[in-house]
C-alpha distance (Angstrom), angle and dihedral (degrees) to the residues before:
residue distance angle dihedral
M1 . . .
R2 3.77 . .
R3 3.79 133.6 .
T4 3.80 114.1 -80.2
F5 3.79 132.5 172.7
F6 3.82 87.3 -99.1
N7 3.82 89.1 66.7
T8 3.84 101.1 32.2
P9 3.89 103.3 111.3
V10 3.81 105.9 -137.7
I11 3.88 93.6 31.5
R12 3.85 91.4 50.4
H13 3.78 92.6 58.3
F14 3.74 94.6 44.3
C15 3.78 92.9 47.3
L16 3.82 91.8 46.5
A17 3.82 90.1 56.7
L18 3.75 92.8 42.7
S19 3.86 91.8 49.9
W20 3.74 92.8 49.7
I21 3.85 93.1 50.3
G22 3.84 94.5 43.3
L23 3.80 96.1 48.4
K24 3.80 91.5 44.2
C25 3.85 92.1 50.4
A26 3.82 91.0 45.6
G27 3.84 90.6 51.5
W28 3.81 96.7 -116.6
K29 3.76 122.3 148.5
L30 3.83 135.3 -165.6
E31 3.81 119.9 -122.0
G32 3.76 134.1 -177.4
R33 3.79 132.0 7.3
P34 3.75 131.4 -82.1
P35 3.81 120.5 -120.5
K36 3.83 111.6 -74.9
E37 3.79 91.0 -134.7
L38 3.77 119.3 100.4
K39 3.90 91.9 -133.5
Y40 3.79 126.7 44.5
V41 3.78 144.9 131.5
L42 3.84 110.6 -107.7
I43 3.70 115.2 -154.6
A44 3.85 120.6 -157.6
V45 3.79 115.9 -149.4
P46 2.94 135.9 -152.5
H47 3.75 102.4 23.9
T48 3.83 107.6 -174.9
S49 3.77 106.4 132.0
N50 3.79 144.8 44.0
W51 3.85 85.4 -123.8
D52 3.82 88.6 70.9
F53 3.77 88.1 76.6
P54 3.83 102.5 58.0
L55 3.82 90.6 38.7
T56 3.81 91.3 52.3
L57 3.82 91.1 47.8
A58 3.80 91.4 50.2
L59 3.81 91.9 49.4
A60 3.79 90.3 47.6
F61 3.79 89.1 55.2
L62 3.80 92.3 50.1
L63 3.77 88.6 52.6
R64 3.85 90.9 45.3
F65 3.76 91.0 -124.5
D66 3.79 126.5 165.9
I67 3.84 98.2 -152.2
Y68 3.77 136.7 172.0
W69 3.81 120.3 -154.0
M70 3.79 133.5 -163.3
G71 3.77 119.5 -126.9
K72 3.80 139.0 165.2
D73 3.77 112.5 -78.6
S74 3.88 94.2 -120.1
L75 3.87 87.1 72.6
F76 3.77 88.0 65.7
K77 3.81 99.0 52.1
G78 3.79 125.2 99.9
P79 3.83 126.8 7.9
L80 3.80 94.1 -30.6
G81 3.83 92.2 57.8
P82 3.79 97.9 89.0
V83 3.80 90.2 44.0
M84 3.84 92.3 53.9
S85 3.73 89.0 50.1
W86 3.77 91.4 49.9
L87 3.81 87.5 51.1
G88 3.82 86.9 62.7
G89 3.86 97.5 -95.0
L90 3.77 123.3 157.3
P91 3.85 110.5 -162.0
I92 3.81 115.9 -130.4
D93 3.88 118.5 -164.7
R94 3.79 100.6 -149.9
S95 3.75 93.8 -173.7
K96 3.78 95.2 76.3
A97 3.77 141.0 23.3
N98 3.78 110.8 -91.7
N99 3.75 102.3 166.3
V100 3.78 91.2 -112.3
V101 3.79 91.9 160.6
K102 3.78 93.9 56.3
S103 3.80 95.6 43.9
T104 3.82 90.3 48.9
I105 3.80 92.1 49.9
D106 3.78 88.2 49.9
A107 3.80 89.9 51.6
F108 3.82 90.3 52.3
N109 3.83 90.2 49.4
N110 3.81 91.5 49.8
H111 3.85 98.0 50.1
D112 3.75 134.9 63.8
R113 3.82 93.1 -149.7
L114 3.73 126.2 28.2
I115 3.78 136.6 150.0
V116 3.85 117.7 -175.0
L117 3.74 116.8 -171.4
I118 3.86 113.9 -149.7
P119 3.81 126.4 175.8
P120 3.87 101.0 -143.4
E121 3.82 91.3 -155.5
G122 3.80 87.3 65.5
T123 3.88 90.5 -148.7
R124 3.75 142.8 37.3
S125 3.82 90.8 -113.5
K126 3.84 122.9 93.8
V127 3.80 111.6 -85.4
A128 3.78 132.4 -171.9
E129 3.79 95.4 -147.1
W130 3.77 134.8 26.5
K131 3.82 118.9 -123.6
K132 3.77 109.3 -107.3
G133 3.84 99.3 -143.7
F134 3.77 93.7 100.5
Y135 3.78 90.7 54.7
H136 3.80 93.9 48.3
I137 3.79 89.7 48.5
A138 3.78 93.5 52.5
H139 3.78 95.0 43.8
G140 3.78 94.2 43.2
A141 3.82 92.4 49.4
G142 3.85 93.1 42.4
V143 3.83 92.6 -123.1
P144 3.78 130.3 129.9
I145 3.78 128.5 -110.2
G146 3.78 118.1 -116.8
R147 3.79 112.3 -148.3
G148 3.77 105.5 -138.7
F149 3.82 122.1 -177.2
L150 3.76 144.8 176.9
D151 3.74 111.6 -153.3
Y152 3.86 106.7 -165.9
G153 3.83 90.8 -178.3
R154 3.81 92.1 64.6
K155 3.81 98.2 21.4
V156 3.79 90.7 -122.6
G157 3.76 129.0 135.7
G158 3.77 127.3 -176.2
F159 3.74 146.5 84.1
G160 3.75 140.7 -40.1
P161 3.77 123.9 -155.8
T162 3.82 114.5 -50.7
F163 3.80 112.5 -103.5
Y164 3.83 124.4 -142.2
P165 3.82 113.7 -156.6
T166 3.79 116.8 -126.1
G167 3.76 98.9 -168.6
D168 3.86 94.6 -105.1
V169 3.76 93.3 110.2
D170 3.84 98.6 -174.8
K171 3.83 95.0 45.4
D172 3.83 91.6 44.7
I173 3.79 94.8 49.1
A174 3.79 90.1 48.4
D175 3.82 88.4 52.4
I176 3.82 92.1 46.6
K177 3.79 90.9 51.3
K178 3.77 93.0 53.1
F179 3.84 89.4 71.0
Y180 3.87 90.5 59.1
Q181 3.86 97.3 52.2
D182 3.81 93.9 103.8
I183 3.78 98.7 33.4
T184 3.81 112.4 110.8
G185 3.86 121.7 -147.4
K186 3.78 122.1 -150.3
Y187 3.82 89.4 -100.5
T188 3.76 109.1 38.5
D189 3.83 94.4 -167.5
Q190 3.83 88.3 65.7
């Protein structure tokens, strides 16, 4: 994959120190362990606030991750576009079918190490159903799903147990969602 600020030598060390200090001062803690595999889909739930982004980046630095994340394509327009790409962003045009699932599966098949962060809600707004692309990517690539979370109620971010897709999408997503029942987003009405 390409150069991001997670793998830029001088920036990486500076951001690691800044992340550690910032999270400590804000009272946030890290809990759980990421999947042991070198390749996996990482879901981020709940996604209710713009604050989720810097907190997730800070936690990724503490874990010394080199992650890529999917975001709406409008984040990548204008002068901030190159910055968002450098931050590990992968633009997704939600207005049309772009075969994102297949291209992401291909990326997993072509790399020895890859973590792709996907918010299954697809938005910060309240949704009745999760989008299933994250699941189809993980199942199609034969990689597990890391259950990432930010619990604003406890000021804890981290990981739940790693999930291995079985192919029964509806049952598996219901099982994945059970882990998040007691996790509180920044805005509980979302």
